[in-house]
C-alpha positions, 0 to 999 in steps of 0.5 A: 522395226521393233524395239528390241531394247524392251521385252516384247510388247506383244506379251501384252496381248499373249494368251500365255504372257499377259498372265505372267508379270515382269518379275515374280518371286515365290517361296512355295514351301511355307507359303501359298502364293504360287507362279502363274500356271502359264509359266509351265507353257513356257518353253525350256530352251536350257538350263536344266542343271543337275535336276534343275536345282538352284540353276538359272533356266532361259525360257520362251514363249511358244506363242509371241516369243518373249524370253525369261529367266526362271529359277527353282531353288529347293533346300530341305536342310537335311532334316536340321532346318525349315528348309525352303523352295523358291521359284522365280520368273523374270521377263527379259529382253532379247538381248539379255537372252543372248547373254543369258543363253550363252552363260547357260550353253557354257555350263551345258557344254561342260556338263556334256563333256563331263557325262560323255567321259563318264558314259565312255568310261563306264556305259552307264545308262544314267550317264547315258541319259545325262549325256542325250539330255544335255546334247539336245540342250546344247543344240537347242541353245546353239540354234536359238542363238544363232536365230536370235543373232540373226533377228537382232542383226548381230553378226559372229 
């Protein structure tokens, strides 16, 4: 059985993950360094947040199934400062992925409740869009958590 206390060793041979370092932080508004293009090929499991700003995402490689956290944070300082745009990617263990997915799931469930109430009150298409997005995210995270717990042999 694979050692699940470390990120999957398969990532070293994966056409996607071998180009992604264990951890990388970049400030993209004022500097040239960027995250590897392969980060865009990772599946977003959850953590969109409101437009994704400043919220932790959990991502997974579609090929080797390695998990990552991703952070995108942007602040324009409303024209009174220089602002920033940060991106960060970190490879994580399956156990850590469970913890992150649990946090993200709870946040997504609260967001779903908010947008569902708003939609039922207003019938607003914007609220409907977010209600749909969060429903899909909650379902995706719930399936992924159950699948990973089964793989790790963790009971409910």
